[in-house]
C-alpha positions in Angstrom: -38.4 17.1 -14.0 -38.0 20.0 -16.5 -37.9 23.6 -15.2 -37.4 26.4 -17.7 -36.1 24.0 -20.3 -33.5 22.5 -17.9 -33.5 18.9 -16.7 -33.4 18.3 -12.9 -33.2 14.9 -11.3 -34.5 14.1 -7.8 -32.5 11.5 -5.9 -35.4 9.9 -4.0 -39.1 10.6 -3.9 -41.5 8.7 -1.6 -45.1 8.9 -0.8 -46.0 8.8 3.0 -49.5 7.2 3.2 -50.3 8.3 6.8 -49.1 11.9 6.2 -50.7 11.8 2.7 -47.8 13.7 1.1 -44.8 13.4 -1.1 -41.4 13.2 0.6 -38.4 14.3 -1.5 -34.9 13.4 -0.4 -31.7 14.8 -1.9 -28.4 13.1 -1.4 -25.3 15.3 -1.1 -21.7 14.8 -0.1 -19.7 17.4 1.8 -20.9 20.5 3.7 -24.4 21.7 3.4 -24.7 24.9 1.3 -27.4 27.4 0.9 -27.7 26.5 -2.8 -28.8 23.0 -1.7 -31.7 24.5 0.3 -32.7 26.7 -2.7 -32.6 23.7 -5.1 -34.8 21.6 -2.7 -37.3 24.4 -2.4 -37.5 24.6 -6.2 -38.2 20.9 -6.3 -40.9 21.1 -3.7 -42.7 23.9 -5.5 -42.5 21.9 -8.8 -43.8 18.8 -7.0 -46.6 20.8 -5.4 -47.7 22.3 -8.7 -47.3 19.2 -11.0 -47.4 16.0 -8.9 -49.6 16.7 -5.9 -53.0 15.0 -6.1 -56.3 16.3 -4.7 -56.5 15.5 -1.0 -52.7 15.4 -0.5 -50.7 17.7 1.8 -47.8 19.8 0.6 -44.6 17.9 -0.3 -41.9 18.0 2.3 -38.2 17.7 2.5 -36.8 16.1 5.6 -33.8 17.9 7.0 -31.4 14.9 6.9 -28.0 16.5 6.8 -25.0 14.3 7.6 -21.5 15.5 7.1 -19.3 12.8 5.5 -15.6 13.2 6.1 -13.6 13.7 2.9 -11.0 11.1 2.0 -7.5 11.7 3.2 -5.6 13.9 0.8 -2.2 15.6 0.5 0.8 14.4 2.5 -1.1 12.1 4.7 -2.7 10.2 1.8 0.7 9.9 0.0 2.2 8.5 3.2 -0.6 5.9 3.4 -0.1 5.0 -0.2 3.6 4.5 0.3 3.1 2.4 3.3 0.6 0.1 1.6 2.7 -0.1 -1.6 5.7 -1.1 0.5 3.7 -3.8 2.2 2.5 -5.1 -1.2 6.1 -5.1 -2.6 7.4 -6.9 0.6 4.8 -9.6 0.1 5.6 -10.0 -3.6 9.4 -10.2 -2.8 8.8 -12.8 -0.1 6.6 -14.8 -2.5 9.2 -14.8 -5.3 12.0 -15.8 -2.9 10.0 -18.7 -1.7 9.3 -19.8 -5.3 13.0 -19.5 -6.2 14.3 -21.5 -3.2 14.6 -25.2 -3.8 12.2 -27.3 -1.8 14.0 -28.8 1.2 15.2 -32.3 0.4 13.1 -32.7 -2.7 13.9 -32.1 -6.4 11.3 -29.9 -7.9 9.1 -31.6 -10.4 10.4 -35.1 -10.0 9.0 -35.7 -6.5 12.1 -37.6 -5.4 14.8 -36.6 -3.0 17.9 -35.1 -4.3 20.0 -37.1 -1.7 19.8 -40.5 -3.2 
């Protein structure tokens, strides 16, 4: 949708048959801000003016706010990375040691015992 020469994109737009109205949904991460409400009201006015058909009710915006916890950052995240990196390095070292050790009682590649 273009408003005052600027492009705006709605995340989701549905039509509810029983309510006979457009339902606009905006997806956001983090805390709800007053700017989000203003943006949605702008969308609803535009939808009402340009998309609403005769016999339909005003478009609505369901208040579906869910706070999503941000990913761990800072010292805690660094500690997690070090822990996982250490586990990966430990596995790699164990794998290379197993590959370097001779197979018990067998000569690699020949398939015969080395104790003949």
